C-alpha positions in Angstrom: 10.3 16.9 -12.2 8.9 20.0 -10.0 7.6 20.7 -6.7 5.3 23.4 -7.2 1.6 22.8 -6.0 -0.8 22.9 -9.2 -3.7 25.7 -9.1 -6.2 23.4 -8.2 -4.5 22.2 -5.1 -4.2 25.7 -4.3 -7.9 26.4 -4.6 -8.8 23.0 -2.6 -6.5 24.4 0.4 -8.1 27.6 0.2 -11.5 26.5 0.1 -11.0 24.2 3.0 -9.1 27.0 5.0 -12.3 29.2 4.5 -14.9 26.1 5.5 -12.8 25.7 8.8 -12.3 28.9 9.9 -15.7 29.2 11.7 -14.6 25.8 13.7 -11.6 27.6 15.4 -9.0 26.5 18.0 -11.7 27.5 20.5 -14.5 25.3 19.1 -12.0 22.1 19.3 -10.9 23.0 22.7 -14.9 23.2 24.1 -15.0 19.5 21.9 -12.2 18.7 24.0 -13.7 19.2 27.2 -17.2 18.3 26.6 -16.6 15.4 24.0 -19.9 14.9 21.7 -19.4 14.2 17.8 -19.0 17.5 15.9 -22.1 17.2 14.4 -22.1 20.6 12.7 -18.2 20.6 11.5 -19.3 17.2 9.9 -22.4 18.8 8.0 -20.3 21.9 6.6 -18.1 19.3 4.9 -20.8 17.5 3.4 -23.0 20.5 2.3 -20.2 21.7 0.7 -19.0 18.2 -1.0 -15.9 17.7 0.4 -17.0 14.0 1.6 -16.9 12.5 -1.4 -13.4 14.0 -2.9 -12.0 10.8 -3.7 -15.4 9.2 -4.7 -16.4 8.4 -8.2 -18.2 11.4 -9.9 -21.3 8.8 -11.3 -22.0 8.6 -7.4 -22.1 12.0 -6.2 -18.1 12.1 -5.5 -15.5 14.7 -7.0 -13.5 11.9 -8.5 -10.1 13.3 -7.4 -7.3 11.4 -6.3 -5.4 10.6 -2.8 -3.4 13.3 -3.4 -6.2 15.5 -3.5 -7.9 13.8 -0.7 -4.7 14.0 1.2 -4.4 17.6 1.0 -7.5 18.2 2.3 -7.0 16.4 5.4 -3.7 17.9 5.9 -5.3 21.4 5.6 -7.9 20.5 7.8 -5.6 19.4 10.8 -3.0 22.1 10.2 -6.3 24.8 10.6 -6.1 23.6 14.2 -9.0 21.0 14.0 -6.1 18.6 14.3 -6.8 14.8 14.7 -10.1 15.5 16.2 -11.4 17.4 12.8 -9.9 14.9 10.9 -10.9 12.0 12.3 -14.4 13.2 11.9 -14.3 12.7 8.4 -11.8 10.1 7.8 -14.0 7.1 7.5 -15.7 8.9 4.4 -12.4 9.6 2.6 -11.0 6.1 2.4 -13.3 3.6 4.2 -15.7 2.5 1.2 -12.9 2.1 -1.2 -13.3 -1.6 -1.2 -17.0 -0.9 -2.2 -15.8 1.4 -5.1 -13.3 -1.6 -6.3 -15.2 -4.6 -5.8 -18.7 -3.6 -5.0 -21.5 -4.1 -7.8 -23.1 -1.3 -9.5 -26.3 -1.5 -7.4 -24.4 -1.5 -4.2 -22.4 1.5 -5.3 -25.6 3.6 -6.1 -27.3 2.4 -2.6 -24.4 3.0 -0.4 -21.9 5.7 -1.9 -24.3 8.6 -2.4 -26.1 8.6 1.4 -22.1 9.0 2.6 -21.3 11.2 0.5 -23.9 13.8 1.0 -23.5 12.9 4.9 -27.0 11.3 5.6 -24.9 7.9 6.6 -22.2 7.9 8.9 -20.1 4.6 8.8 -17.5 2.7 11.3 -14.9 0.0 10.1 -15.0 -3.0 12.5 -11.8 -5.1 12.1 -9.5 -5.1 15.2 -10.1 -7.3 17.7 -9.0 -7.5 21.3 -6.9 -10.7 21.2 -5.8 -10.8 18.0 -4.9 -6.9 17.4 -2.9 -6.4 13.9 -2.7 -10.4 13.4 -5.6 -9.7 11.2 -6.0 -13.3 9.6 -6.8 -14.6 13.1 -9.9 -12.7 13.3 -12.5 -14.8 15.5 -15.8 -13.0 14.8 -17.8 -15.3 13.1 -20.3 -14.9 10.2 -22.4 -18.0 9.5 -25.0 -18.2 6.6 -28.2 -18.8 7.4 -30.1 -18.9 3.9 -30.1 -15.5 2.6 -28.7 -14.0 5.6 -25.4 -14.0 7.5 -25.6 -14.4 11.8 -22.7 -12.6 12.8 -21.3 -13.0 16.5 -18.2 -11.5 18.0 -16.0 -8.8 19.5 -14.4 -5.5 17.7 -12.2 -2.7 19.6 -10.9 0.7 18.9 -14.2 1.2 16.6 -14.0 4.8 15.7 -17.6 6.9 15.2 -19.4 3.6 16.4 -21.3 5.9 18.4 -23.1 8.1 16.0 -22.7 5.5 12.9 -25.7 3.9 11.3 -23.2 1.9 9.1 -20.8 -0.7 9.9 -17.8 -1.9 7.3 -17.1 -5.3 9.2 -14.4 -8.2 8.5 -15.7 -11.2 9.6 -14.8 -15.0 9.5 -16.9 -17.2 7.2 -14.5 -20.4 7.2 -12.6 -21.5 10.6 -9.3 -20.9 11.0 -7.7 -24.2 11.0 -10.0 -24.8 7.6 -8.5 -21.2 5.9 -5.7 -21.2 3.8 -3.7 -18.5 3.3 -5.6 -14.9 3.5 -8.9 -17.0 2.5 -11.6 -17.2 5.1 -12.5 -13.6 5.8 -15.5 -12.1 4.6 -16.2 -8.2 4.1 -19.7 -6.7 4.7 -21.0 -3.1 4.7 -24.3 -3.2 6.3 -27.2 -1.7 9.3 -25.6 -1.1 12.7 -28.5 -2.5 14.2 -28.4 -1.7 17.8 -30.9 -4.5 18.5 -28.0 -6.8 18.2 -24.9 -4.7 18.9 -23.9 -3.4 22.0 -21.1 -0.1 21.5 -19.5 0.8 24.8 -17.3 3.8 24.6 -13.5 3.8 25.6 -12.6 6.3 27.7 -8.6 7.9 26.0 -6.2 10.3 26.0 -7.1 12.8 23.5 -9.6 13.1 20.4 -12.4 13.3 22.9 -14.9 14.3 20.5 -14.6 11.3 18.2 -15.7 8.2 19.8 -13.4 5.2 20.2 -15.3 1.9 21.1 -15.6 -1.8 22.0 -18.0 -3.3 19.7 -20.1 -6.9 20.8 -22.1 -8.4 18.5 -24.5 -10.9 19.1 -27.0 -12.1 16.6 -26.1 -9.3 14.0 -28.2 -10.7 10.9 -26.7 -9.5 7.4 -28.7 -10.0 4.1 -26.3 -11.7 1.6 -26.6 -8.5 -0.6 -24.4 -6.4 1.8 -21.5 -9.0 1.1 -18.9 -7.4 -0.7 -17.3 -9.4 -3.5 -16.8 -13.1 -2.8 -17.0 -14.9 0.5 -13.7 -15.4 2.2 -11.7 -12.8 0.0 -12.0 -9.9 2.7 -8.7 -9.8 3.7 -7.6 -9.5 0.3 -10.1 -6.4 -0.4 -9.1 -4.5 2.7 -5.8 -4.6 1.6 -6.8 -2.1 -1.3 -7.7 0.3 1.5 -4.5 0.1 3.9 -2.3 2.1 1.3 -4.5 5.3 0.9 -5.1 5.2 4.6 -1.9 5.1 5.5 -1.0 8.0 3.4 -4.2 10.2 4.7 -2.9 9.6 8.5 0.3 10.5 7.3 -0.7 13.5 5.8 -3.0 14.7 9.0 0.2 13.9 11.2 2.0 16.5 9.5 -0.5 19.4 9.5 -1.2 18.7 13.1 2.9 18.9 13.1 2.4 22.2 11.3 -0.4 23.5 13.6 1.8 23.3 16.7 4.6 24.7 15.0 2.8 27.6 14.2 1.8 28.2 17.5 5.1 28.0 19.1 6.9 30.2 16.6 4.1 32.7 17.5 4.9 32.2 21.1 8.5 32.4 20.7 8.4 35.5 18.6 5.5 37.3 21.4 6.9 35.8 24.6 9.7 38.2 26.2 11.7 37.0 29.3 15.0 39.2 30.3 14.1 42.0 28.2 14.3 40.0 24.7 11.4 37.4 22.8 12.7 33.9 24.0 12.7 33.0 20.1 15.7 35.2 19.9 17.8 32.3 22.3 19.2 29.1 19.8 18.1 26.9 22.6 14.3 27.8 21.5 15.1 28.5 17.6 16.8 24.9 16.8 14.4 22.5 17.8 11.6 24.3 16.1 13.9 24.8 13.3 14.2 20.8 13.4 11.0 20.2 13.6 10.4 22.4 10.5 12.6 20.2 8.5 11.3 17.0 9.8 7.8 18.3 8.8 9.2 18.9 5.1 10.1 15.9 4.7 7.8 13.8 5.9 5.7 15.8 3.8 7.3 15.1 0.9 7.1 11.4 1.4 3.1 11.7 1.6 3.1 13.4 -1.7 5.4 11.1 -3.2 3.2 8.1 -2.0 -0.1 9.7 -2.9 1.3 10.2 -6.7 2.4 7.1 -6.8 -0.9 5.6 -5.7 -2.9 7.7 -7.9 -0.6 6.5 -10.7 -1.8 3.0 -10.3 2.1 2.3 -9.1 3.3 0.1 -6.5 3.2 2.3 -3.2 3.6 0.5 -0.2 7.3 1.3 1.0 6.4 4.7 0.4 3.1 4.9 2.0 4.4 2.8 5.1 7.4 5.4 5.4 5.3 8.3 5.0 3.3 7.0 7.8 6.3 6.6 9.8 7.9 9.9 9.4 4.9 12.0 9.5 4.0 10.3 13.0 7.3 11.0 14.7 7.8 14.5 12.9 4.8 15.3 14.6 5.4 14.3 17.7 8.4 16.2 18.2 6.7 19.2 16.8 4.1 19.0 19.7 5.9 18.6 22.2 8.9 21.1 21.3 5.4 23.7 21.2 5.2 22.4 24.7 9.0 23.2 25.7 8.6 26.4 23.9 5.6 27.5 25.9 7.3 26.4 29.2 4.8 25.9 31.8 2.1 27.7 29.9 2.3 24.8 27.6 0.8 22.7 30.2 -2.2 24.8 30.2 -5.0 23.9 27.9 -6.0 27.1 26.6 -2.7 27.4 24.8 -3.9 24.2 22.9 -0.5 22.7 22.5 -0.9 20.0 25.0 -4.0 18.8 23.3 -2.0 18.7 20.1 0.3 16.7 21.7 -2.2 14.2 23.1 -3.5 13.9 19.7 -0.1 13.3 18.1 0.1 9.7 19.6 -2.7 8.8 17.7 -0.8 8.4 14.1 2.0 6.9 16.4 -0.2 3.9 17.2 -2.5 3.5 14.4 -3.4 1.7 12.1 0.0 0.1 12.3 2.6 0.3 15.0 6.1 1.9 13.9 8.0 -1.4 14.7 5.9 -3.2 12.2 6.6 -0.4 9.6 10.1 -1.0 10.6 9.9 -4.9 9.8 7.9 -3.8 6.5 10.6 -2.1 5.1 13.5 -3.9 6.4 12.3 -7.4 4.8 10.3 -5.7 1.7 12.6 -3.0 0.8 16.1 -4.2 2.1 15.1 -8.0 1.8 16.4 -9.0 5.2 14.9 -12.2 6.6 11.0 -11.9 8.1 11.4 -11.4 11.8 7.9 -12.6 12.9 
């Protein structure tokens, strides 16, 4: 057992840092103020081949693991892009994993290269207004009509739906009362036909340049060849993407926390009050030192979870723990960064208030901290299920 990063990981980190250099903190501050998807950033990553880092080589990807993808996302966030930069490409990294695992050869060749090349942009349609995390009770219906499915329903908190031309959609093909266990939900990857889909953006606290939306589906016609795997097994298919999603979110959170900590440390070194740098005071030092330790511990859990996943080993407990620990450490680091800056931390030009707003994202999504605690209590400690 050793903890040294392999040379290829250092190469990934340095390459991503170079690519992100033109997209500095001021770039993301402007995006936060004005909104609008960061097309040039997305295009730069696509042209450099990074969007396919975890996709199979046969379809134009790099064929690397979640460990490398997590490192890439961590580096993007740590450069100052935060969750805005990470979220702009997040779907590319893990989103079509069900296609990789369960799609036909024809589907993979049709769908994966355009996504890797940045020609297609996808959104992920699962969450609904009245079901929340109770995915097995989704109400959006997909009814078979000859060689097509006709879909009616509503989704919420769907990222990048304003700019996407594709949607990975989970819909019900069997009524709830007739479904057994996890059966009855079907997964599709299809065109986001705006004539049958209305997308309404949700105004939100942070990450203004990556849209979140309500999606209203009224008669969306999906060809049967756009169905992934067997009808009724969609829930089973998306489960294969949940652990890598948690690992990537956790890695992004650590990166964001480190970006905030770097700014706080620099400010504490440069800012003088009463003739001495404020970083000389233990009241400033100790919270920042605590955040460093918390972020390091969370990062180790991210690396463990990613390694287990890449080895094909069970990693549910580790992936969920990584997401929980990273989100909490990130939030505290961003909060400490504002406290370190004092009143200036409330000013947008110092960037840390933006980081704090973005730090809420990994705490809230894609699963709540309370449900992670329930998962660990039940699956790891063997306590009775609480819900």
